[in-house]
N, C-alpha and C positions, 0 to 999 in steps of 0.2 A: 500476394504479399506486398504489392507496390505501396510505397509510402511509409512502410515500417522501417524502423531503425536498424543499424548494424547490430549484430548480436542476436537478431531474431532467430528463433528455432522453429522447426516445422510445426504448423498449427493443425489442430483438429477441432471438432465441435461435438457437442452432445445436444440432444433435444430433451428439454424438461417436460414434466407432465402437462404443463399448460401450453405446450407447443413452442415455447421460446427456444432459440438457439443460443448456446453459450460457447464462445470460442476459447480455446486454451492453447498454451504453448508448453513444450516439453523438451528439455535438453538431453533426455536420456534415451539411449538405445538406437538413435538414428545412424544411418550409414557413415556420416561424417562426425558423429558425436564422440568426444573423448570420454564420455560418461556412460557406464553400463546401465541398462534398464533396471537392474536390481540394486542400484546404488541407493544410499540413504537419500531421502527426499526433503528438499527445502521448498516450501510453498512461498512464493514471492507475491506480495500484493502491491500493485502499482499505485502511484500517486494520482493527483487530480490536476489537469487531465493528462492521460497517457493512453497508449493503445493496448496495454496488457502484454506486449512482447517482452521477452527476457533480454534485456539490453546488456551491453558491456558497461561496466565491468562486473555486473552481477554474474553473468554466465561464466566468465573466466575465473573470478575469485572463488566461486563455488566449485568449479571443476578442479581447481588446484587442490581442493580439500576433499575431492572424491564425492561431491554432492550433486545429485540430479535436481534440477530446478523445474518446477511446474508453476505456471502463472496463468491466470484467467483474465479476460477482458470483462469488467463488470457490465451489467445491463446498461445499454445505451452507448457503449464504446464500440469501436469497429469490430464487426463480426458477431456481437452479442446483442440480441433484441432488447429494446427498452422495457423497463418494468416501472412505470410511473407509480410513485407512492411507496417504492421499496424501502425497507429498513436496512440497516447495516447487516443485521442477521439474515435477511433475505438474500443479499449478495453473497454472504459467506456460505449459505446453504448451497448455492450454485457451485462454489468451489469444492465443497465436500462431495457433491454429486459427481463432479469431474474426477476427483480422487477415487471414488468408488468405481467409476467406469474404467479407470486405469488399473484397478486392482491394488491400489496403494492403501495400506492400513495406517502405519505410523508415519509421522512427519513433524518437522519443525516448521514454524510459521513466522514470516518476517514481512514487515510492511513499512513503507516510507510515506510520511506526510498523510495524505488521505487514505493510504493503504493501511495505516496503523490501526484504525478501528476495526478493519476487516481481519487483520491478523489476530486481534483479541477475540473477535467473534468466532473465528474458526476454532480457536482453542477452547472457548466457553461452550460451544455446541458439541465439541468432540473431546471431552476432557480425558478420555481413556486413550486417545490416539495422538494428541499433540504433546510432544516431548519438550518443547521450548518455544518461547515467543520473544521476538525482538522487534522493536519499533524505532524508527529514526524520525525525529521531529513529528511524532504522531499527535493528531488532534484529540483532545479530550471530549467526553460527553458534555453537551451543553448543560451547565449547572444553573441556568436561569438568572444570571447576574451579569451586569455590565463588565465586571472584571474579566469575564471570559474573553472579551475582545481586546482588553488592555494590552498594548504592545504590538498589535497587528498594524502594519503599515497600510493595509488596504482591506478592511473588514466588510466592504460594501456587499459582496456576494453573499456572505454568510448572514449579514443583517437582513438582506432581502429574502433569504431563505426562511427566516422566521415567520414571514408573512405567507408562506406557502409556495407551492410549485409555480403557479402563474406569475407571481411577483418575481421569483428568482429567474424564470425564463425571460421575462421582460427585461430584467436587468442585464442578462447575458447579451441581448441584442445590441447594446451600445457600450458594454464594458470594455476597458482596455487595461493592459497590464501596467501596474504601478512599478516603475523602475526602482523605487526606494524599498521595495519588498525584499530585494537581495542586497547583500553586503558586497564590498569589493572582493572579498575572499570567495563569495558565491560565484561571482562572474569569472573570477580566475579559474575556479575548478570547472565551470561549464565550458571553458575554452580548452581544457586539457583532459584529464582523466574521465570526466563525466560529460563530455560533449554529446555522447549518444543520448543522454537524458534530455537535453534540450531539443534535440532532433525528434525524439519520440513524443515529447510533450507537444511540439508543434504539430505532429501528425495526428495526435489525439484530438487537439483543439480544432484542426481543420476538418475533421469528420463530422462536426456538429456539436451542439451544446447539450444534448440529452444526458450524456453521462455525467458531465460536470454539474449540471443543474440538479440531477437526482442525488448525486453525491452530497452536495451542500445541504439539500433538504433533509437527507438522512442523518447528517452529522448533528443538526440542531433539533432533531426529533428523537423520540425514544429509539434506542439502538436495537431493542429486542433481546439484549443480553446485558448482564451486569459484569463489571470488572471483577467483582468478588467471585464470579463463577469460573474464572481462569485458574486452573489448578497447577499448570506447568510453571517452571521457573521462567521469569520474565525480565527482560533487559530493556530499559528505556535509554536510548542514546539521544541526547539533546544538545543543541547548540545554544550557548549563552547569549549569542547576538542574533538569534533567529527573529526576524521581523514578520514572518508568515504565521508560524505557530510558536508563540512565546514559551519560554521555559516554565512559566507558571502552570501550563497544561501538564507537563511531565511531573511536576511536584504534586499536583492535585491527584493524578492517577497513582503515583507511588504510594500515597497514603491509603489507597483503596484496593491495591493488589495484594493478594495473599503471599506471594513469593517474589515481590518486585525488587529490582536493583536499578539504580540510576547512574549512568555515566554522563556527567555534565562536562561538555567541552566548551570552556568559557569563550574562546576566540572564534568559534565556528558559527556560521549562519545556517539558513534552511537547507541549502544544497551542500555546502562544504562539510557539514556533519557526516555526509555519506563517505567521506574519506576514512571513516572508522569501520567501513564494511569488513575489511579483512580481519581485524581483531574481534569484531562481533561474530563473524563466522567461526573463528577459533573458539569463542565462548560457546557457541552452539554445539560444536563437536565435543568439547570437553563436558558440557552439561548434559548431553544426550547420548550416553554410552550405549543405550539400547535402540537408538534410532535405526 
């Protein structure tokens, strides 16, 4: 577990039919866990790039509400074998396979940034099992228009992904983080409550580019699911000052979701919008009485 951030829970793995290993994390039922194995389950979908670990404050905020958290490292991230050419739905299918292996039927699904599409996909692929969906600054399906990139401080990786995996992989070799992607409020939050997020993102990036490259290619390709197939109540939490995934993405998705609700937080950026995690979890608990 070296290199993974604080808040990491014991990990396991499953083997998929094609022989790939999928690593997962689970806060429920361990010797030191405050959460019972039979507690209601929240599936957390990590951002791009991260390790898949259940970081603080996700673990603590969920535990405070009696929720067990299960999270998976998507293909190409630490502990999960790459699957070049994967769709969003392919990665979500891995998560459902982990839930099956753990004997978990019903669940709420939540994702941040690049995890948002995968939260939607889990709900769309398992409409009878997903009780609620929440995304924070989730990226929308590529709608084939330059407006999709409007408001992004650094769209270079996603633009390269449009040309295919080799182009995106080549871009990754020299790409550097654009500081203007984050607002001053984002940087403030990363130094405080969400410091573990920055540490985990660094660990995810240090492990190599495969996960991030395949994420971006999947985002701008056909997802393999439609937003209209999501039957569960859905909450979009979006920062009005987000320079990574602009608020236009949330607005576009809201119009296509069957049971969508938008919480626009005008002063928040891409990271600081996560300060709404607690109230979003309260929404999950209130919305999912049968979870």
